[in-house]
Every structure is written in C-alpha cells, then in structure tokens.
C-alpha distance (Angstrom), angle and dihedral (degrees) to the residues before:
residue distance angle dihedral
M1 . . .
T2 3.80 . .
E3 3.79 126.4 .
H4 3.82 88.9 -101.9
E5 3.78 96.1 57.4
P6 3.82 123.6 91.8
V7 3.77 114.8 -93.3
L8 3.79 97.1 -150.2
D9 3.79 114.4 98.9
D10 3.79 97.3 -118.2
P11 3.83 113.6 122.7
D12 3.82 91.6 -173.4
Y13 3.80 93.0 57.3
I14 3.83 93.3 39.3
G15 3.80 88.9 53.9
F16 3.81 90.0 49.2
V17 3.82 91.7 52.0
R18 3.81 91.3 50.0
S19 3.81 92.7 47.0
I20 3.81 92.6 49.8
E21 3.79 91.8 50.7
R22 3.79 92.6 46.5
S23 3.81 94.5 50.4
T24 3.81 101.8 33.9
G25 3.82 108.7 18.3
I26 3.83 89.8 -121.2
N27 3.80 111.3 131.9
L28 3.80 107.5 -155.6
A29 3.81 88.3 -173.4
D30 3.82 87.5 75.0
Y31 3.81 88.6 66.2
K32 3.80 124.0 75.6
E33 3.78 100.3 -83.8
A34 3.80 105.0 -145.6
Q35 3.80 90.9 47.9
M36 3.81 94.3 45.7
K37 3.80 95.7 43.6
R38 3.81 92.1 49.3
R39 3.80 91.6 49.9
L40 3.81 93.9 48.2
T41 3.81 93.7 43.0
T42 3.80 88.9 57.1
L43 3.81 90.5 52.1
R44 3.82 93.2 44.7
M45 3.80 93.1 51.7
K46 3.80 92.1 44.0
K47 3.81 88.1 56.1
G48 3.80 92.2 49.2
F49 3.81 101.9 -110.7
E50 3.80 118.6 141.2
T51 3.81 95.5 -160.3
F52 3.79 138.1 30.9
S53 3.80 87.9 -125.1
A54 3.81 91.2 61.2
F55 3.78 90.4 42.9
Y56 3.81 91.0 53.6
D57 3.81 93.1 49.0
A58 3.80 90.3 51.4
M59 3.82 93.0 47.6
M60 3.78 92.0 54.0
K61 3.82 89.5 57.8
D62 3.79 98.8 37.7
K63 3.83 115.5 60.0
P64 3.85 95.5 -170.7
L65 3.81 89.4 52.9
F66 3.80 90.6 49.6
H67 3.81 90.3 51.0
E68 3.80 89.3 50.0
F69 3.81 88.3 52.8
L70 3.82 90.0 52.1
D71 3.79 90.8 47.5
R72 3.80 91.5 52.3
M73 3.78 92.3 43.6
T74 3.80 94.9 52.3
I75 3.84 98.9 36.6
N76 3.79 97.5 -133.2
V77 3.78 97.0 -153.3
S78 3.76 115.8 135.1
E79 3.78 143.3 144.8
F80 3.76 136.7 -161.5
W81 3.82 114.0 -99.7
R82 3.82 90.9 7.5
N83 3.84 106.7 -169.5
P84 3.84 91.9 10.6
N85 3.81 96.7 -156.7
R86 3.82 90.6 62.7
W87 3.81 91.2 53.3
E88 3.80 88.5 49.8
V89 3.81 88.8 55.2
L90 3.80 88.8 50.3
R91 3.81 90.6 50.3
D92 3.80 98.3 42.9
K93 3.82 103.8 34.5
I94 3.81 115.0 9.8
L95 3.81 101.0 45.4
P96 3.82 93.8 47.2
E97 3.82 88.5 51.1
I98 3.80 91.7 48.6
S99 3.80 90.1 48.0
R100 3.81 91.8 51.5
Q101 3.79 91.0 50.8
N102 3.79 94.0 46.9
P103 3.80 118.9 28.4
G104 3.79 89.9 177.3
V105 3.81 132.6 64.9
L106 3.82 113.6 -23.9
K107 3.80 115.4 -139.0
I108 3.83 111.5 -150.6
W109 3.80 131.2 175.9
S110 3.81 130.6 -166.3
A111 3.82 103.6 -160.8
A112 3.82 119.3 -159.1
C113 3.79 87.9 9.4
S114 3.83 96.1 176.5
T115 3.82 111.1 -166.9
G116 3.79 95.7 -10.0
E117 3.79 106.0 -93.5
E118 3.80 93.6 121.2
P119 3.83 100.7 49.3
Y120 3.80 90.1 41.9
T121 3.82 89.5 52.1
L122 3.80 86.8 53.6
A123 3.81 90.3 49.7
M124 3.81 92.0 50.9
I125 3.80 93.5 48.8
L126 3.80 92.5 46.6
S127 3.81 89.8 48.5
E128 3.79 91.7 50.4
Q129 3.82 89.8 49.6
K130 3.83 91.9 48.9
M131 3.80 89.7 -118.0
L132 3.79 101.9 108.5
S133 3.80 95.4 92.2
R134 3.80 90.8 64.1
A135 3.81 97.9 39.9
R136 3.79 128.5 92.6
I137 3.82 111.0 -157.5
A138 3.80 119.7 -163.7
A139 3.82 120.5 -173.3
T140 3.80 125.7 -170.0
D141 3.78 138.7 -178.4
I142 3.79 137.8 165.8
D143 3.82 93.7 -130.7
D144 3.82 118.1 83.6
G145 3.79 90.4 -164.0
A146 3.80 92.6 55.4
L147 3.80 91.3 47.5
H148 3.80 90.6 51.3
K149 3.81 90.5 53.3
A150 3.79 90.4 47.6
K151 3.79 92.5 53.0
E152 3.81 90.2 46.5
G153 3.81 90.3 55.5
L154 3.82 99.8 -155.1
Y155 3.81 118.1 139.5
V156 3.78 139.5 178.3
E157 3.79 118.6 -117.9
R158 3.81 96.3 -105.5
S159 3.81 90.1 62.3
L160 3.81 87.8 64.8
K161 3.80 97.8 48.8
D162 3.83 94.7 110.3
V163 3.81 97.3 40.9
P164 3.83 110.9 109.9
P165 3.83 105.8 -106.9
D166 3.80 94.7 -123.1
V167 3.81 90.7 50.5
A168 3.81 92.0 47.2
A169 3.81 89.7 52.1
R170 3.82 90.7 54.7
Y171 3.79 99.2 46.5
F172 3.81 107.8 29.2
K173 3.77 132.0 63.5
E174 3.79 119.5 -160.8
E175 3.81 113.0 -126.2
G176 3.79 110.3 178.7
S177 3.78 108.5 -67.2
V178 3.81 95.5 -8.6
Y179 3.80 139.4 57.9
R180 3.80 123.5 -127.7
F181 3.79 118.0 -143.3
S182 3.81 120.0 -130.0
E183 3.81 112.0 -77.3
H184 3.80 89.4 -148.6
L185 3.79 93.5 56.8
K186 3.81 92.7 41.7
K187 3.79 88.2 63.3
E188 3.80 89.6 57.9
V189 3.82 93.0 64.2
T190 3.81 122.7 73.0
F191 3.81 114.2 -155.3
H192 3.77 127.3 -162.7
K193 3.79 139.6 157.8
Q194 3.78 119.3 -97.2
N195 3.80 140.7 165.2
L196 3.80 104.3 -143.8
L197 3.78 94.1 -157.0
T198 3.79 99.2 49.9
D199 3.80 108.7 22.5
R200 3.78 124.9 85.6
F201 3.82 116.4 -109.8
E202 3.76 126.5 -134.0
T203 3.79 116.8 -120.3
G204 3.79 137.9 -136.8
Y205 3.80 98.4 59.7
D206 3.80 119.8 162.9
L207 3.81 91.0 -163.9
I208 3.81 134.1 15.2
V209 3.80 118.8 -171.8
C210 3.81 116.8 -163.7
R211 3.79 111.8 156.7
N212 3.81 134.7 171.4
V213 3.80 93.3 -0.7
M214 3.80 106.0 90.8
I215 3.81 91.4 63.9
Y216 3.82 88.7 74.7
F217 3.83 95.3 55.0
T218 3.79 131.3 85.3
E219 3.82 118.2 -108.7
G220 3.79 90.0 -103.9
A221 3.79 92.8 53.2
K222 3.82 91.3 46.6
H223 3.80 91.1 52.3
K224 3.80 90.8 51.2
L225 3.80 92.3 48.5
Y226 3.80 95.6 48.0
Q227 3.79 88.6 52.0
K228 3.81 90.8 51.0
F229 3.81 93.6 46.1
A230 3.80 91.9 49.3
S231 3.80 91.1 50.3
S232 3.81 89.7 51.3
L233 3.81 94.6 54.7
K234 3.77 121.7 86.3
P235 3.82 114.8 -127.3
G236 3.80 106.9 -74.7
G237 3.82 92.1 21.0
F238 3.79 121.6 133.9
L239 3.81 135.8 -124.5
F240 3.82 113.7 -155.8
V241 3.83 114.2 -160.2
G242 3.81 135.7 -179.3
S243 3.79 128.0 -83.6
T244 3.83 93.5 -101.1
E245 3.81 96.5 42.1
Q246 3.78 106.9 80.5
I247 3.81 113.6 163.9
F248 3.81 105.0 -133.0
N249 3.81 98.2 -165.0
P250 3.81 105.7 26.0
G251 3.80 92.9 162.0
Q252 3.81 91.4 74.3
Y253 3.81 87.3 66.5
G254 3.79 95.6 43.8
L255 3.81 90.5 -103.1
E256 3.79 132.6 123.7
S257 3.78 129.0 -157.2
N258 3.78 112.5 -106.0
E259 3.79 117.9 164.1
T260 3.82 116.6 -4.6
F261 3.83 108.2 -65.5
F262 3.80 91.9 4.4
Y263 3.80 119.1 106.4
R264 3.78 123.6 -169.9
K265 3.81 123.8 -150.3
I266 3.80 108.0 -118.9
Q267 3.80 113.2 -114.6
C-alpha cells in the first residue's frame, strides 16, 4: 500500500477511491480519510446504495448524482465577507501594501472559490477602494456545479448576513426570495475549473485567497499545496488563508507571517 492509499481496511472504499482517481483525476486519499469516508457514506446510504462500488457505477451514468458527490466532497458552504474582521484587514492593510508594491495591474486568485462568494467579496472590496479597474480576478474550483452557481450569481439572504448594508445595497438586487449579484462586477471575475492538487498553477500573483479548504486535506497534501501557492506568488505577494488554517512554519515555503492569516512571500 502506498502513502496515498487509504489506511482503513475497507476494500469497497479503497476500490472506490481508486476508481474515482482513475476516471476523474481526483485523489480522495489526499483528503482526511475518516472525515471524507463518513461524509460520502452518508450520501451513499441516502441514495440507497449498499456499497461504494454500486454507488460509483451509478455516478458514472448519472451526471446530477456525480455533481452531488462533488458537492458533498468539497463542502460548498460559503458566505460573503466570512470572518469580516479579516476582510477589513485585507482592505485596510494588505491591499494598500500590494498597491504600493505594484502600481500596475494586480493579479489576484480565489482558489477553491466554491459558489463565488469569496471572489465576489474581493470584487466588491476592490470596487469600493477604486482598485477594481486595475485588478484581474481569477476564481477556480473543482466542482462544475459550484462554478455554474457562481456564474449565475443568485444567493439566499443568509449568504449576505456579513455584508455591510450600504455595500449590499450597491451590489445586490432583491429578486423574490434571492439576491442577484451585480452584473458589472460579475464580469470582472473569470471562473474556470481546476484541481488544486494536480493542475499546474499560474505565477506572478499579488494575492492568493484560499480559505477554509486546507482543513479537509491530509498533512502531505497541505504541504504540497503551500509549496505550489508560494511558487505562484510574486515576491512580496500575499497568501490569505482561513481562520483555522494557520501555517506553523511558513519559512519552509519562503513565506513569512504578516497579519493574522496573511502570509507574505519573502523578497
């Protein structure tokens, strides 16, 4: 058994993990196993399949079921302005620093962007700071269904609970039971599909935002991702992580702690 294979003695689940990687390139063994297996077992049983083998066969024939699997696997739960004080730090300290370093076009990436709340929060903040016209925002996720929702830009009210009321009034339009995000700002974000663990990253980023995702990965997968993120930042660029994702030895990646949950690439 290699270091990438599940350690639990469950041939049915091990076979499922291998089949998923073979057909999709997604290696479930890079995610914390007990957490992932519990989550997928709940979905499998809810759908009426006795084994993971039968569940896999059904997913390969049923695209909506496969998208539901991806949704459960990636935990597409997000909100605008999640942990508001961190976004205030980004607005008041990090973006001014980035702007001083680079008076030209700012290259920004929202990695594992889920249904779009994070890159659209970036777009709103940049717009409010009069910086959006010189920013290029890329947003990526592994889940086609999440990307479709992001591009659609329709959100329930609870997703907006942390958005400052005056900002919400400028960038959202109420449509019945949902809120539509600004068409103008939507055009400022470029979405595309990406597997963080296997796909090559672009380079030269001033800011990479990847929050509340690393907690689902194994230590080995985290180490690989931090190396890739660091290599993608330009010197002086920033990595913004989630509130439970502190990097304990950032120097090994050529990063240094700046503000809490912000790491700067060493010059």
